[in-house]
N, C-alpha and C positions, 0 to 999 in steps of 0.2 A: 145276059148270063142266066142260065136256068137255075132254079132253086136247088140247093143240095139237100138231099134227104138225110136226116139225122135221127138216130136212136139215142135216147138217154137212159142208161141203166143206173138206177139209184136216183131217180128224179126228185124224190121227196127229201133226200139228205141235203147237207149243207152245200156241197159242190153242185148237186143236181138242181137245187133251187136257183143257184146263181147261173147255171147253164140255161135254165128256162128263161131267166131274165135276159140273158144275152141273145138267145134265139128270138124272143119276142121283140127285142129292140132292133134286130137285124132281119125282120120278116121281109120277104122278097129275095133275100139271099139264101136263107135256110128255111127248111120246113121240117118240123118234128113229125116223123111218120109213126113212131112208137115210143112209149114210156114204160119203165119198169120200176116198181116200188116194192117194199117189203110188206108193211101192214097199214101205212098211213093213207087210208082211202079218202079221207077228207081233203088232204092236200092234193092228192092225185086227181080228184074230181075238179078241184079249182084249176089245176094245170090243164086238164082236158078242155075246160071251157076257154082257157086262154090260147092254147096252141092247136086244138082240133086235130089230134093225131088219129091214125087209122086204128091203132090197137094199143092196149095197155096190159100190163102184167102185175098181178099181186101175188107175192110168194106165199103169204099166210092164208091158209084156207078159210079160217074164220073171218078174216077181213074181206076175203073174196065173197063169201056168202052175204055179208052185210052190205058191201058197197057195189057189187056187180049190177044190181038192178038200177041204181042211180047212174052208174057209168054208162050202161047200155042205153038208157034214155037219152044220152047225149050222142048216140049214133056211133059209138066206138065199140070195137070188138074187145072182149075181156077174156084174158087167159088167167087161170088161177092155179097155184100150186108151186112146189119147189122148182120145177123145170120150166116154169112160164117165162122167166127172164131169158133162158137160153133160146127159147123160140123167138121172142121178139128181137133178140140180138142179131138174128139173121133175117129180119123182116125185109120183104121185097121193097125195093125203092129207096133203100138206105145206102148211102155211099160211105158214111163215117159213123162210128159208134162211140159215144162217150161212155166209158166204163168207169162208173163212180159208185158202185156198190161197195160198202165198207167191209173190209176183212176178206178172209179166204173165200167167203161166199161169192165173191166176184170172179173167181177163177173160171168156173164152167161157162158162164155167159161170155167172158172174154175169149175163151177158146172157141166158142160157138160162132162169135163174130168173125174171128180170124179164119175159121174153116169155110165160112161163106164168102171169103175174099174181101171183107170190109176193112177199111182203115180204122184203127182203134186209137182214139184219143184217150190216153190212159191216166185216169186219176186214181185207179185202184192199184196202188203200189204192191199190195199183197200178192197179186197175180204173178209178178216177177219174183217176189221174195219166196213164195211157195214153190213155184214151178218155172223159174226163169229159163231153164234149158228148153222145156216144152214150148213155152210161149214164143220165145225168139226163133226157135227152129220152125214152128208152124208159120210164123209170119214170113220167114225166108222162103219156105216151100210154096206159100200162096202168092209170093211176090207183093205183099202188102206192107203197110207201114205202121209202126208204133210211134205215136206222137205224144210226148210227155205233157201232162197237164199240171203236175206238182210245180209250184212256182220255181223251186230250186232247179229241177230238171229241165223245165222250160228255158230257164236262163242259160244253163249249160248248153242245151240244144242250139239256142240262138248264137252263142259264142262259137260253137264248133262247126256250124254249118259251112260247108265248102272248104273246110280245113283238112289238110293231110294229117291223119292220126299220128304220124311220126313226129309232127311238130309239137304235140301236146306233152307237157311234162307232168301236170298235176291238175286234178279237179278239186274244187273247194266248195262244199255245201255250207250254207250259213244256217244257223239256228237262232231263234229268239232267246233261247234259254228257258222259256216257259215262265210261269208265274212265281216259281220258287228259286230262281237263280240267286246264288249266294247263301242259301239256307244250308244248315247241317242236317245230318240224318235224324238226330234226336228231334229237332223241330219238325221235320217232315212227317214223323210218326203220328202227329196229331192232325194232319191235313184232312179235311173232309172232302167228299166227292164234289160238293158245291164249289169249294175253293179251287179244286183241281181243274174243273171244266171252264173256269173263267180265264181265258187266254188273254194276255196283255195286248196283242196286236192283230190277231186273226180271228175271224168268225168261223168256228169249226164245230163239228159234232162232238158228242161227249167222248167217244172212244179215242179219236185222234187228239183231242185236247189233253186227255190223260197221258197219251203217248208222248205228247210234246212236253208235258210236265216231268216225265221220267227220262227224257231224251231217247226213248225207244223209237219214236217217230224218225229221228235223224238216223238211227241205226238201220231201220228199214229202208230209208232213202239211200244209204250207202250201198246196200245190196241191190236196190233198184238201179242205181247209177252203174254198178258193175255190169249188169246185164244190158243196159241201154247203150253204154259207151265203150265197153270192152277194155277198160283199164283195170289192173289189179288193185286189190284193196290197199296196198301199200302206197298207191298214188291217188287215193281218194281221201281227202281230209275234211274235217269239220271245224268251223269257227263259230263261236257264239257272237251274235250281232244283234243286240237287243232292239235296235230301231227297226229291224225287218225291212230295210230299204234296199240293201244289196242282196239279191236273191241267189246268186251263184257267181263263181269266179273260175276262170281257166288260166293256168300259168303255162306259158309256152317255153320251149327249150331255150330261147334266147333271153329269157328273163322277163319278158313282157307279160302283164296280167290283164285280161279282159274280163268285164263283168256286165251284168244287166241290173239296172237300178229301177225302182218303181215303187209306187205306194203299195202297201200291203192290201191288195184287193184281188181275189181269185178270178174276178171276171176278166182280167187282162190275160193271164195264161190260158183260160178257157177259150177266150176269143181267138187267141193266137193259134191254138191247136185246131179250132174249127175252120178258121180262114186260111190256114197254111196251104200253099206257100206264100200267099199274099198277107198283107196286114189290113185289118179292118179299121173302122173309124174309132175315135176315142170314146170309150164308155166309162172311164174312171177319171177321177180328178187328176189334175196336173201335179207332178212332183215338184215341190218348191224346196230346193236344197237349202236356200237361205233361211227358210223357216225351220227346217229340220235342225240346222245349226252345226251338229257334229255327228260323225259316224264312228262308233267304237267297236272294237273286236277283242275277244279274249279266247283262251283255250277252254274247252269244256272240262268241267270238274267230273271226271269219270270215277273218282273215289266215292263221291256222294251220289252220283247218278250212274251206276254201273251198267245200265241197259245198253248204252252205246258200245261199251267194250264187249258185251255179250254178243251183240250183232256182228262185230268184227270177228269174234271167235267162231261164230256159226258160219260166216262166209269163208273163213279160212278152212274150216272142217269140210265144207262143201257137201255135195250130195243132198240128203234129206235134212241136214242140220238146220238150214234156214227155215224150212217148213215147220220143223219142231219148235224153233224159236218163236215163230209167228203164232202158232197154235197155243203154245203155253202162255204167251203174252196176252192173247185174246181172252183166254180163260181167267188169267190173273186180273186183268183189267175189269172184267165182268164181276169178279169177286170183290174187288175194291169198290166198284160202283154200288154193289149190293151191301157194302159195309161189313164184309166178312173178313177182310184183311186190310192192313194199312198200306199207304202208298209205297213206302220202301220195300214192303214185302212182295210187291210185284216182281222186282228184280230177283228176290230170293226164290220165288217159285220158278221163274224162267231158268235161273242158274241150276236149280235142282234137277229140272227135267232135262236140260242139255247135258248135264253130267251123267245122266243115266242112259243117254242115247248113243247108239252105235250107228253112225251114218251109213246109208246105203246109196247107190246111184239113184238120182232123181230123174230117171230116163223114161218112166211111164207114169201115166196119170194114176193108175191103181197103186203104185208104190208110194207116190206122193201123198195120196189121200189116206193110205194106211198109216203113214208116219204122222199125218195130221191127227187122225183118230187116236193113235197111241199117245201122242203128246197131250191131247185134251184129257184123256183119262188120268195120265200121270199128274197133270197140273191140278186136277180136281182133288186128287189124293194129297198133293203137297199143300193145297189150300186148307184142307181139313186138318192136316198135321200142324200147320202154323196156327190155325185158329184154336186148336186144342191146347197148344203150348201157351198161347197168349191169353187164354181164358176169355176170348170174345173181344170184339171191337165195336164200340158204339158210334153213334152219329156225330159226337163231338170229340172223338179221339179216345185214347185209352183212359 
């Protein structure tokens, strides 16, 4: 079997690093032809030495100036600038592109890969949240596939494969509940960024860890599931499952429920998406249910963590509303990590921006990006207003 050419977009992030590990361990089956990063040239250089790709991209010009000479000495072509990831996303010799750039920044490279006819292993959920209609339409036009990498969507994909959609009653996404499950809003107001990025079961980057803490990550996943699987929001549910062993459940019309269980390790869904339609060898430890002991489930507390409800509202509103939700959240999370607002204020910012938005059809990239820019401006104003009312917010809380 010939090696499959792979491009990793966001190779220096959490998912990207684990994908590098998967490809390195499956050399002979896969070959990384190109890598794309933001500004972490040191990690990118180390990955180049491990995988020997043909090309790399650095989005940040300053990082490009600093690291391009070192990378070029390794015999790799270096592309620098905001559009560099789009170019390597369509790199010749690649069959499958792992889209793992964090946030809305991953949209253009994902579209570039699809235009080039590449199959996309999608870890960048924001591409579907921001422009689900555009992404799914382009994949259909090019006759290529979107293969989910998020553990929850990978689980649903595995349960649904080969099934008649008419047999499906409900999709259930599971959530760990994050590090503050059971807390009240008053207690959450004193949470620091350091506490918020410490996830109880998964190793993730700062932004997605904060999203998990607010339940926004699960809201974004609901929107992603809507575009991937075609069920209305009323048939996509969320259950809090602190052990993170059951990754997704599908309820069928006859009452049967199927699920995928596994240890919380992103290398398994990454490997599944890269090897699909086959299964690769075991790269993660075996799930020992006797040692786990018990699996528990509860309904999410949307009063304390309203971001999940806001995502459902944006999906119901349709059009550009999900793009606005995502952009406002990205700005608010950035403000929290910069200690400008408290953790609960993230939802306040998002709710404020959504209330001001009048959705338009999300049928062109220009319209989607205009909504994204508008939402970021509005979110920054909301952050300033909240900060002014609160009188500032320090590193140890109010």
